[in-house]
C-alpha positions as CSV (number, residue, x, y, z in Angstrom):
1,M,0.0,0.0,0.0
2,T,1.3,3.5,-0.9
3,S,2.0,6.0,1.8
4,D,-0.7,8.3,0.3
5,A,-3.2,5.4,0.8
6,A,-2.0,4.8,4.3
7,S,-2.3,8.5,5.2
8,A,-5.9,8.5,3.8
9,R,-7.0,5.9,6.3
10,P,-9.4,7.3,8.9
11,D,-7.9,7.4,12.4
12,P,-10.2,5.3,14.7
13,T,-10.1,8.1,17.3
14,D,-11.5,10.6,14.8
15,E,-13.9,8.1,13.1
16,V,-15.5,7.2,16.4
17,V,-17.1,10.6,16.7
18,D,-18.8,10.3,13.3
19,L,-19.9,6.7,14.0
20,C,-21.4,7.6,17.3
21,R,-23.1,10.6,15.9
22,D,-24.6,8.5,13.1
23,L,-25.9,6.0,15.6
24,L,-27.4,8.7,17.8
25,R,-29.3,10.0,14.9
26,I,-31.0,6.7,14.4
27,D,-34.0,6.5,16.7
28,T,-34.1,3.1,18.4
29,T,-36.5,4.0,21.2
30,N,-37.7,1.0,23.3
31,T,-40.9,1.6,25.2
32,G,-41.0,-1.9,26.4
33,D,-43.9,-2.6,24.1
34,N,-43.4,-3.9,20.5
35,D,-46.4,-1.9,19.3
36,T,-44.8,1.4,20.3
37,S,-41.1,0.7,20.1
38,V,-39.2,1.9,17.1
39,G,-37.0,-1.2,16.8
40,E,-33.3,-1.6,16.2
41,R,-33.4,-2.8,12.5
42,R,-32.0,0.5,11.1
43,A,-29.2,0.6,13.5
44,A,-28.3,-3.0,13.0
45,E,-28.2,-2.5,9.2
46,Y,-25.9,0.5,9.7
47,V,-23.5,-1.5,11.9
48,A,-23.6,-4.4,9.3
49,A,-22.8,-1.9,6.5
50,K,-19.9,-0.4,8.4
51,L,-18.5,-3.9,9.1
52,A,-19.1,-5.0,5.5
53,E,-17.1,-2.0,4.2
54,V,-14.0,-3.4,5.9
55,G,-14.7,-7.0,5.0
56,V,-16.4,-8.3,8.1
57,D,-19.5,-10.4,7.5
58,A,-22.3,-10.1,10.1
59,E,-25.6,-11.9,10.7
60,I,-28.8,-10.1,11.6
61,H,-31.3,-12.1,13.6
62,E,-34.7,-10.6,14.3
63,S,-36.7,-11.8,17.3
64,A,-39.8,-9.9,16.2
65,P,-40.4,-7.5,13.3
66,G,-37.9,-4.8,13.6
67,R,-36.3,-6.1,16.7
68,A,-32.9,-6.8,15.2
69,N,-29.7,-8.3,16.7
70,L,-26.3,-8.4,14.9
71,V,-23.5,-10.8,15.5
72,A,-20.1,-11.0,13.8
73,R,-16.8,-13.0,14.6
74,I,-13.3,-11.5,14.2
75,P,-10.8,-14.4,13.8
76,G,-7.8,-14.3,16.2
77,T,-4.3,-15.5,15.6
78,D,-4.6,-18.4,18.0
79,P,-7.6,-20.6,17.2
80,G,-6.9,-22.8,20.2
81,R,-7.7,-19.9,22.7
82,D,-11.1,-19.2,24.1
83,A,-13.0,-16.4,22.5
84,L,-14.0,-13.1,24.0
85,L,-17.5,-11.7,23.6
86,V,-17.8,-7.9,23.1
87,H,-21.4,-6.8,23.4
88,G,-23.4,-3.6,23.3
89,H,-27.1,-2.8,22.9
90,L,-28.7,-0.7,20.2
91,D,-31.9,0.3,21.8
92,V,-32.4,3.4,24.0
93,V,-35.0,4.6,26.5
94,P,-37.6,7.2,25.3
95,A,-36.7,10.9,25.3
96,D,-39.1,13.9,25.3
97,P,-37.5,16.6,23.1
98,D,-39.3,19.4,25.1
99,E,-37.2,18.5,28.1
100,W,-33.8,18.6,26.4
101,S,-31.4,21.5,25.5
102,V,-30.9,19.8,22.1
103,H,-33.0,17.4,20.2
104,P,-32.3,14.0,21.7
105,F,-31.7,12.4,18.2
106,S,-29.7,15.3,16.7
107,G,-26.2,14.0,17.5
108,E,-25.2,17.6,18.1
109,I,-21.6,18.5,19.2
110,R,-21.5,21.3,21.7
111,D,-19.1,22.4,24.5
112,G,-16.9,19.5,23.9
113,Y,-19.7,16.9,24.2
114,L,-21.6,14.8,21.8
115,W,-25.3,15.0,22.8
116,G,-28.1,12.5,22.3
117,R,-30.2,9.7,23.7
118,G,-27.8,6.7,24.0
119,A,-24.6,8.9,24.2
120,I,-23.5,7.0,27.2
121,D,-26.2,4.2,27.3
122,M,-24.7,2.8,25.1
123,K,-24.1,3.9,21.5
124,D,-20.7,5.4,22.6
125,F,-19.4,1.9,23.2
126,D,-21.0,0.6,20.1
127,A,-19.1,3.3,18.2
128,M,-15.8,2.6,19.9
129,V,-16.1,-1.2,19.0
130,L,-16.8,-0.3,15.4
131,A,-14.0,2.2,15.2
132,V,-11.4,-0.3,16.6
133,V,-12.5,-3.1,14.4
134,R,-12.6,-1.0,11.2
135,G,-9.1,0.3,12.1
136,W,-7.8,-3.2,12.5
137,Q,-9.4,-4.4,9.2
138,R,-7.8,-1.5,7.3
139,T,-4.3,-2.1,8.7
140,G,-4.3,-5.9,8.9
141,V,-4.4,-6.2,12.6
142,R,-5.6,-9.5,14.1
143,P,-6.5,-9.9,17.8
144,P,-4.8,-12.7,19.8
145,R,-8.1,-14.7,20.0
146,D,-11.4,-14.7,18.3
147,I,-13.6,-11.7,19.2
148,V,-17.3,-12.1,18.9
149,L,-19.2,-8.9,18.4
150,A,-22.9,-8.7,19.5
151,F,-25.0,-5.6,19.0
152,T,-28.3,-6.4,20.7
153,A,-32.0,-5.3,20.9
154,D,-34.2,-4.8,23.9
155,E,-31.7,-4.4,26.7
156,E,-33.7,-1.5,28.1
157,A,-36.8,-3.8,28.6
158,G,-35.1,-6.9,30.0
159,S,-33.4,-8.3,26.8
160,D,-36.1,-10.8,25.9
161,Y,-36.0,-9.7,22.2
162,G,-32.2,-9.3,22.4
163,A,-29.5,-11.1,24.4
164,H,-31.9,-13.7,25.9
165,F,-33.2,-14.4,22.3
166,L,-29.6,-14.9,21.0
167,A,-28.5,-17.0,24.0
168,Q,-31.5,-19.3,23.7
169,R,-32.1,-19.5,20.0
170,H,-28.6,-18.9,18.5
171,R,-26.2,-20.0,21.2
172,G,-23.9,-21.6,18.6
173,L,-22.8,-18.0,17.6
174,F,-21.0,-17.8,20.9
175,D,-19.2,-21.1,20.8
176,G,-15.9,-20.9,22.5
177,C,-16.7,-17.6,24.4
178,T,-15.7,-17.8,28.0
179,E,-15.4,-14.1,28.9
180,A,-17.2,-11.0,27.9
181,I,-17.1,-7.2,28.3
182,G,-20.1,-4.9,28.0
183,E,-21.5,-1.6,29.4
184,V,-21.2,0.6,32.5
185,G,-17.6,-0.1,33.5
186,G,-14.2,1.3,33.0
187,F,-15.3,5.0,33.5
188,S,-13.3,7.3,35.7
189,Y,-13.9,8.9,39.0
190,S,-11.5,11.7,39.8
191,V,-9.8,11.6,43.2
192,N,-7.7,14.6,42.4
193,E,-5.8,16.0,39.4
194,Q,-3.2,13.3,39.5
195,Q,-5.3,10.2,40.3
196,R,-8.5,8.6,39.0
197,L,-10.3,5.5,40.0
198,Y,-11.6,3.5,37.0
199,L,-14.7,1.4,38.0
200,I,-14.7,-2.0,36.3
201,E,-18.0,-3.8,36.8
202,T,-17.6,-7.2,38.4
203,A,-21.1,-7.5,39.8
204,E,-24.6,-6.3,39.1
205,K,-27.9,-6.4,41.0
206,G,-30.8,-8.7,40.1
207,I,-33.8,-7.5,38.2
208,D,-37.1,-8.1,40.0
209,W,-39.7,-6.1,38.1
210,L,-43.2,-6.8,39.3
211,R,-46.8,-5.7,39.3
212,L,-49.0,-5.4,42.3
213,H,-52.7,-6.2,41.8
214,A,-55.4,-5.0,44.2
215,K,-59.0,-6.1,44.0
216,G,-62.0,-4.4,45.6
217,R,-65.8,-4.0,45.1
218,P,-66.8,-1.6,42.2
219,G,-69.2,1.1,43.0
220,H,-70.5,4.6,42.6
221,G,-67.9,7.3,43.4
222,S,-70.3,9.3,45.7
223,F,-70.9,6.4,48.2
224,I,-69.1,5.6,51.3
225,H,-66.9,2.7,50.2
226,D,-64.6,0.6,52.4
227,D,-63.5,-1.9,49.9
228,N,-61.6,0.3,47.4
229,A,-58.9,-1.3,45.3
230,V,-57.2,2.1,44.6
231,T,-57.0,2.9,48.4
232,A,-55.6,-0.6,49.2
233,L,-53.0,-0.3,46.4
234,A,-52.0,3.2,47.2
235,E,-51.4,2.3,50.9
236,A,-49.2,-0.7,49.8
237,V,-47.3,1.4,47.3
238,A,-46.6,4.1,49.9
239,R,-45.2,1.5,52.3
240,I,-42.9,0.1,49.6
241,G,-41.7,3.5,48.5
242,R,-40.8,4.6,52.0
243,H,-39.2,1.3,53.0
244,R,-35.4,0.8,53.3
245,F,-34.1,-2.6,53.1
246,P,-31.3,-3.6,55.4
247,V,-27.7,-2.8,54.5
248,T,-25.6,-5.7,53.2
249,V,-22.0,-5.2,52.0
250,T,-21.1,-7.8,49.4
251,A,-17.6,-8.9,48.6
252,T,-17.4,-6.5,45.5
253,V,-18.7,-3.5,47.4
254,K,-16.4,-4.3,50.3
255,A,-13.4,-4.3,47.9
256,F,-14.6,-1.0,46.3
257,L,-15.0,0.7,49.7
258,E,-11.6,-0.4,50.8
259,E,-10.0,1.2,47.7
260,V,-12.0,4.4,48.3
261,A,-11.0,4.5,52.0
262,E,-7.3,4.2,51.0
263,V,-7.3,6.9,48.3
264,L,-9.5,9.4,50.0
265,G,-8.0,8.8,53.5
266,V,-11.3,8.2,55.1
267,D,-12.6,5.5,57.4
268,V,-15.4,3.2,56.3
269,D,-17.6,1.9,59.1
270,P,-18.9,-1.5,58.0
271,D,-22.0,-0.8,60.0
272,D,-22.5,2.6,58.3
273,P,-21.0,2.6,54.8
274,E,-23.4,5.3,53.8
275,T,-21.4,8.0,55.5
276,A,-18.3,7.2,53.3
277,I,-20.4,6.8,50.2
278,A,-21.9,10.2,50.7
279,K,-18.4,11.7,50.1
280,L,-18.1,10.3,46.6
281,G,-20.1,13.1,44.9
282,P,-21.7,12.3,41.5
283,I,-21.2,8.5,41.7
284,A,-22.8,8.1,45.2
285,N,-26.2,7.4,43.6
286,I,-24.8,4.2,41.9
287,I,-22.7,3.1,44.8
288,G,-25.3,4.0,47.4
289,A,-27.8,1.6,45.7
290,T,-25.4,-1.3,45.9
291,I,-25.4,-1.8,49.7
292,R,-29.1,-2.8,49.9
293,S,-31.8,-4.2,47.7
294,T,-34.3,-1.5,46.4
295,A,-37.9,-1.3,45.4
296,N,-39.2,1.8,43.7
297,P,-42.8,2.3,42.5
298,T,-42.8,3.5,38.8
299,R,-46.3,3.2,37.4
300,L,-49.9,3.2,38.6
301,A,-53.1,2.1,36.7
302,A,-56.7,2.1,37.8
303,G,-60.2,3.0,36.8
304,Y,-62.1,3.9,33.6
305,K,-64.4,6.8,34.7
306,D,-64.2,9.7,37.2
307,N,-67.3,8.7,39.2
308,V,-66.8,4.9,39.2
309,I,-64.8,3.2,41.9
310,P,-62.9,0.4,40.0
311,G,-62.7,-3.1,41.1
312,R,-59.0,-3.5,40.2
313,A,-55.8,-1.4,40.5
314,T,-52.3,-2.2,39.5
315,A,-48.8,-0.8,40.2
316,T,-45.4,-1.5,38.8
317,I,-42.4,-1.8,41.2
318,D,-38.9,-1.7,40.0
319,C,-37.0,-3.9,42.4
320,R,-33.2,-4.7,42.3
321,S,-31.9,-7.4,44.5
322,L,-28.4,-8.0,45.8
323,P,-26.7,-11.2,44.9
324,G,-28.6,-14.2,46.6
325,Q,-31.3,-12.0,48.0
326,S,-34.2,-12.2,45.4
327,E,-36.3,-14.6,47.5
328,M,-35.6,-12.6,50.6
329,L,-36.7,-9.4,48.8
330,E,-40.0,-11.0,47.8
331,A,-40.7,-12.2,51.3
332,Q,-40.1,-8.7,52.7
333,L,-42.3,-7.2,50.0
334,R,-45.1,-9.6,50.9
335,E,-44.9,-8.5,54.5
336,L,-45.1,-4.9,53.4
337,I,-48.2,-5.2,51.1
338,G,-50.2,-7.7,53.1
339,P,-52.1,-10.8,52.1
340,D,-54.8,-9.2,50.0
341,I,-52.6,-7.9,47.2
342,D,-51.2,-10.2,44.5
343,I,-47.7,-10.1,43.0
344,E,-46.9,-10.8,39.3
345,Y,-43.4,-10.9,38.1
346,I,-42.7,-9.0,34.8
347,Q,-38.9,-9.8,34.9
348,R,-36.9,-11.8,37.3
349,Q,-33.2,-12.1,36.5
350,P,-30.5,-13.0,38.9
351,A,-27.8,-10.8,40.3
352,L,-24.3,-11.5,39.0
353,E,-20.9,-11.4,40.8
354,T,-17.4,-12.4,39.8
355,T,-14.0,-11.8,41.2
356,F,-11.6,-9.0,40.3
357,D,-8.7,-11.1,39.1
358,G,-7.3,-13.0,36.1
359,D,-5.6,-12.2,32.8
360,L,-8.6,-10.3,31.5
361,V,-8.6,-7.9,34.5
362,A,-4.9,-7.5,34.2
363,A,-5.2,-6.6,30.5
364,M,-8.0,-4.0,31.3
365,S,-5.9,-2.4,34.0
366,A,-2.7,-2.3,31.8
367,A,-4.6,-0.6,29.0
368,L,-6.1,2.0,31.3
369,R,-2.7,2.8,32.9
370,A,-1.0,3.0,29.5
371,E,-3.5,5.8,28.4
372,D,-3.8,7.4,31.9
373,P,-0.8,7.1,34.3
374,G,-3.0,8.2,37.1
375,A,-5.5,5.3,36.6
376,R,-6.3,3.0,39.5
377,P,-8.7,0.2,38.4
378,V,-11.2,-1.0,41.0
379,P,-14.1,-3.4,41.1
380,Y,-17.6,-2.2,41.7
381,M,-21.2,-3.4,41.6
382,L,-23.7,-1.9,39.1
383,S,-27.0,-1.0,40.7
384,G,-28.8,-1.8,37.4
385,G,-28.7,-4.8,35.1
386,T,-27.2,-5.5,31.6
387,D,-27.2,-8.0,28.8
388,A,-24.6,-9.9,30.9
389,K,-27.5,-11.6,32.7
390,A,-28.3,-13.5,29.4
391,F,-24.7,-14.2,28.3
392,S,-23.8,-15.5,31.8
393,Q,-26.3,-18.2,31.3
394,L,-24.0,-19.6,28.6
395,G,-21.3,-20.0,31.2
396,I,-19.5,-16.7,30.1
397,R,-17.8,-14.6,32.8
398,C,-19.0,-11.1,32.3
399,F,-17.5,-7.7,33.0
400,G,-18.5,-4.1,32.5
401,F,-15.7,-2.4,30.5
402,A,-16.6,0.5,28.2
403,P,-13.7,2.8,29.0
404,L,-14.3,6.5,29.4
405,R,-12.2,9.3,31.0
406,L,-14.7,11.8,32.3
407,P,-14.5,15.4,33.5
408,A,-14.2,15.5,37.3
409,D,-17.4,17.7,37.6
410,L,-19.7,15.6,35.3
411,N,-22.6,13.9,36.9
412,F,-22.2,10.7,35.0
413,S,-24.7,8.6,36.8
414,G,-27.3,11.3,36.4
415,L,-27.1,11.0,32.6
416,F,-28.4,7.4,32.4
417,H,-32.0,7.6,31.3
418,G,-31.9,11.4,32.2
419,I,-32.2,14.5,30.1
420,D,-29.3,16.0,28.1
421,E,-27.4,12.8,27.9
422,R,-23.9,13.4,26.4
423,V,-20.5,12.0,26.2
424,P,-17.3,14.1,26.2
425,V,-15.7,13.8,22.8
426,D,-12.2,13.5,24.2
427,G,-13.5,10.8,26.6
428,L,-14.9,8.9,23.7
429,Q,-11.6,9.1,21.9
430,F,-9.8,8.0,25.1
431,G,-12.1,4.9,25.1
432,V,-11.1,3.9,21.6
433,R,-7.4,4.0,22.5
434,V,-7.9,2.0,25.7
435,L,-10.1,-0.5,24.0
436,D,-7.7,-0.9,21.1
437,R,-4.8,-1.7,23.5
438,F,-7.0,-4.0,25.6
439,L,-8.3,-6.1,22.7
440,R,-4.8,-6.4,21.1
441,S,-3.4,-7.9,24.3
442,C,-6.2,-9.7,26.1
């Protein structure tokens, strides 16, 4: 290849911005209902085309009309080694343009950030992966082992049409995969100008989404009525919303707090970890939710006319359980709501937890330190859930590692499902460099 041709190759750290911008401009809103969700097909076709441009074949598998998943395999130099799964979801939660400073699907660049729904959850990582792979293909780089790429649907509604569909119906695509990396890990928390913790996800809470159903006697709204389904449900929901489950410090959270105590020079009382967590600033919301199971009411539905007392009322509760505590959480909820209200599970997926050790963790840590000498990688637990819940069912050891170096004053956790979601452009480019180093060495 001539030097002119070589110089014309797009630099992955530049191309990632355009790739992410393109993905943000593709509306993949997932409402949790196929009738109102936009679907991921356009985004999957975009990814497939970008891979095809550089000679990578990909398969698109639809679980329902428009609900598209894409899988591709990049051959490694050593076919005898186990493969690594790199996964990211293409769907995003809804966004109301009236609440945003920019249109959520504009992909606008402003003040050093790339703005849009999905900018950090998680089209940034999708773009990083694409940029790295496209750069490899142009320059003849091969990873040391097979890399399986999975771009999934439906992660924002429990992954039934995405990762679970792939794991159950197309598990052969993941043959040889023993480890995986995905979202919400590898991001920085600034201790000071010289040092940053990089939180690598080694655990995540379980998903226990449920509906409460209350029954009562229908009647006229003007009567005295002691058997009112709405009243019974409202009282139960209020009890749940105000309840605080007991503190439990798992192995992952204990390891994280020990690291924090050392770098911040603070004491962590095992009986009162919340005092130390409160000093963490913007990430306190994520960490604070990992020391106990949680249950938050999110939706209410009842009635069909203003002057009719309905015979049925329902509420949706978003519960997240610590590892090994799903059944305990249900038992505690039943005590709170009483015997007359029924529980129906919408999603019930287990919590995950692995150890912070091994060659993969060493490769993550080395890649971060190479790009940021002030990096200190630490394990942490995610308060939410990811597609790792599906892929772990295949015996794959899962980590959250989508590297980002963030401004010290950015409320990163507040951007997830929030308004004005955005990713720093230089953080996105940092992530490409780290991911490239990591995947070349892991």
